[in-house]
C-alpha positions in Angstrom: -16.1 -50.1 -18.9 -19.2 -52.5 -18.9 -21.0 -53.2 -22.1 -24.7 -53.2 -22.8 -26.1 -55.4 -25.5 -29.6 -54.7 -26.9 -30.6 -58.4 -27.0 -30.5 -58.6 -23.2 -33.0 -56.8 -21.0 -31.1 -55.3 -18.1 -32.5 -53.8 -14.8 -34.5 -50.6 -15.0 -32.9 -47.3 -15.6 -30.5 -46.3 -12.7 -30.1 -42.7 -13.4 -30.1 -40.1 -16.0 -28.1 -36.9 -16.4 -29.3 -34.2 -18.7 -26.9 -31.5 -19.6 -27.7 -28.4 -21.7 -25.0 -26.7 -23.7 -25.7 -23.5 -25.5 -23.5 -21.8 -28.1 -23.9 -19.0 -30.6 -25.3 -21.4 -33.2 -26.5 -24.7 -31.6 -28.2 -25.8 -28.4 -27.8 -29.6 -27.6 -29.5 -31.8 -25.1 -27.2 -34.7 -24.1 -28.0 -37.9 -22.3 -25.5 -40.1 -20.5 -26.1 -43.9 -21.1 -26.8 -45.9 -18.0 -26.8 -49.6 -17.3 -30.0 -51.2 -18.8 -30.4 -48.6 -21.5 -31.2 -49.7 -25.1 -31.6 -47.6 -28.1 -35.2 -48.7 -28.4 -36.0 -47.7 -24.8 -34.3 -44.3 -25.2 -36.3 -43.8 -28.4 -39.5 -44.5 -26.6 -38.6 -42.5 -23.4 -37.7 -39.3 -25.3 -40.1 -39.8 -28.2 -37.3 -39.7 -30.7 -37.3 -42.1 -33.7 -34.4 -44.6 -33.5 -33.3 -43.5 -37.0 -33.0 -40.0 -35.7 -30.9 -41.0 -32.7 -28.6 -43.0 -35.0 -28.3 -40.0 -37.3 -27.6 -37.5 -34.6 -24.9 -39.6 -33.0 -23.4 -41.4 -36.0 -24.1 -44.8 -34.5 -22.6 -47.6 -36.6 -23.9 -50.6 -34.6 -27.3 -49.9 -33.0 -27.1 -53.2 -31.1 -24.2 -52.1 -29.0 -24.0 -49.2 -26.5 -21.6 -48.4 -23.7 -22.4 -47.1 -20.2 -21.2 -43.5 -19.9 -21.6 -42.7 -23.6 -23.2 -39.3 -24.2 -25.9 -39.3 -26.8 -27.3 -36.2 -28.5 -31.0 -36.0 -28.2 -31.4 -32.7 -30.2 -29.5 -30.4 -32.4 -32.2 -27.8 -32.9 -30.8 -24.2 -33.0 -32.1 -21.8 -30.3 -34.9 -19.6 -31.2 -33.6 -16.1 -31.9 -35.7 -13.0 -31.7 -36.3 -11.2 -35.0 -34.9 -7.7 -35.1 -37.6 -5.1 -34.8 -38.9 -3.8 -38.1 -37.7 -0.3 -39.0 -39.7 2.1 -40.9 -38.2 3.0 -44.3 -36.4 6.3 -44.5 -38.6 9.1 -45.8 -37.4 10.5 -49.1 -36.7 14.2 -49.2 -39.5 16.1 -50.9 -38.5 17.3 -54.4 -37.3 20.9 -54.7 -39.6 23.5 -56.1 -38.5 25.4 -59.2 -37.8 28.5 -57.1 -35.6 26.5 -54.7 -33.8 24.9 -57.6 -33.1 28.2 -59.2 -31.9 29.6 -55.8 -29.5 26.6 -55.3 -28.1 27.0 -58.9 -27.6 30.8 -58.3 -25.8 30.1 -55.1 -23.6 27.6 -56.7 -22.7 29.9 -59.6 -22.0 32.7 -57.2 -19.7 30.5 -55.2 -17.8 29.4 -58.4 -17.5 33.0 -59.4 -16.1 34.1 -56.1 -13.6 31.2 -56.2 -12.5 32.2 -59.7 -12.2 35.9 -58.7 -10.1 35.0 -55.7 -7.8 32.8 -57.8 -7.3 35.6 -60.3 -6.5 38.1 -57.6 -3.9 35.8 -56.1 -2.4 35.1 -59.6 -2.1 38.9 -60.2 -0.4 39.3 -56.8 2.0 36.5 -57.5 3.1 38.2 -60.7 4.7 40.8 -58.5 6.7 38.3 -56.5 10.2 39.8 -55.8 9.1 43.3 -56.7 11.0 45.8 -54.5 9.1 47.3 -51.5 8.5 51.0 -51.9 6.4 53.0 -49.5 3.5 54.5 -51.4 4.4 52.6 -54.5 1.9 50.8 -56.8 3.9 49.9 -59.9 6.3 47.3 -61.2 9.2 49.5 -59.9 8.0 49.1 -56.3 4.9 48.5 -54.2 3.9 48.7 -50.6 1.3 46.4 -48.9 -1.8 48.2 -50.0 -0.2 49.1 -53.4 0.1 45.3 -54.1 -3.7 45.0 -53.5 -4.4 48.0 -55.7 -2.4 46.4 -58.6 -4.0 43.0 -58.2 -7.5 44.4 -58.2 -6.7 46.6 -61.1 -6.2 43.5 -63.2 -9.8 42.7 -62.3 -10.8 46.1 -63.6 -11.6 47.3 -60.1 -10.2 50.4 -58.3 -9.7 50.2 -54.6 -8.2 52.6 -52.0 -4.4 52.6 -51.6 -4.7 52.4 -47.8 -4.9 49.2 -45.7 -7.4 50.6 -43.1 -9.7 51.8 -45.9 -9.5 48.4 -47.6 -10.6 46.8 -44.3 -13.9 48.5 -44.7 -14.6 46.9 -48.1 -16.2 43.6 -49.0 -17.6 41.1 -46.5 -15.9 39.7 -43.3 -14.4 36.2 -43.5 -13.6 34.0 -40.6 -10.1 32.6 -40.2 -11.4 29.1 -40.8 -13.2 30.1 -44.0 -10.3 31.9 -45.7 -9.9 31.3 -49.5 -7.1 32.2 -51.9 -7.5 35.9 -52.9 -9.1 37.0 -49.6 -7.4 40.1 -48.0 -5.9 39.5 -44.5 -5.2 42.4 -42.2 -2.7 43.0 -39.3 -2.0 45.5 -36.6 1.8 45.8 -36.7 2.2 49.2 -35.0 -0.3 48.9 -32.1 -2.5 51.6 -33.5 -4.9 49.7 -35.6 -4.9 48.3 -39.2 -1.4 48.9 -40.6 -0.7 46.0 -42.9 -2.5 44.0 -45.5 -1.7 40.8 -47.5 -3.5 38.4 -49.9 -4.3 34.9 -48.7 -2.5 32.3 -50.7 -3.7 29.1 -49.1 -1.6 26.5 -47.3 -1.6 28.7 -44.2 0.4 31.5 -46.1 -0.2 34.9 -47.6 1.6 37.1 -50.1 2.4 40.7 -49.3 4.9 43.5 -49.7 7.2 43.1 -46.7 8.9 46.3 -45.5 11.4 44.1 -43.4 12.4 41.9 -46.4 12.1 44.9 -48.8 10.2 43.0 -51.5 7.0 41.1 -52.3 7.2 37.6 -50.6 5.0 34.7 -49.5 5.0 34.3 -45.7 3.7 31.6 -43.4 0.8 32.6 -41.2 2.6 31.9 -37.9 4.5 33.7 -35.2 4.7 37.4 -35.7 1.8 37.8 -38.1 -0.5 35.2 -36.4 -0.1 37.2 -33.2 -1.0 40.5 -35.0 -3.8 39.2 -37.1 -7.0 41.4 -37.0 -9.4 39.9 -39.6 -10.1 39.2 -43.3 -12.3 40.5 -46.1 -13.5 39.1 -49.3 -13.9 41.6 -52.1 -16.7 41.1 -54.7 
């Protein structure tokens, strides 16, 4: 490779190759040294101070350059567009005293319903293992609606001892919104509401089973899932 010494004036510039590299962070303009180039000439040609060229390229001896060497002429980062300004999110208006009272009342009612349901379920579970007895509503034996009668009696409430009549009480509840203590109803004889249980959570319900001859907790699958009619939540 030929060598260029700054002290000698060589023929005019033969050619120049400019290459532009862009990356995510830096855009560089690079010049390839040609015969006859000197650092002073390049400084004048590109209007860049010699000290800057030396700094950009880490040149140790400014009097010596080699043909074919690539010199950085710039390290300025590319101009990036500023992200569009976004309007600040609007704060929700404060609740009025009436709205606040309504929200509190709704919360209290929800908590009361949850507590009532848990108490109904606890009362029903106290009969676990009690023998099945058609028409029964005592510790000696219960049928499906008799279990509900006894569980509600512990709430101080009297309800009909009949599954179809129980289905007319309270408010309807969707399958997805079931909570412990809700009543679940089934059509097991093909003639309408014929069986009732109490939702226990975990996709299960507690009931007096005529086939198992006692009060049990059963998974809501298969036989009962296919015969499910609906649910009610008692006040």
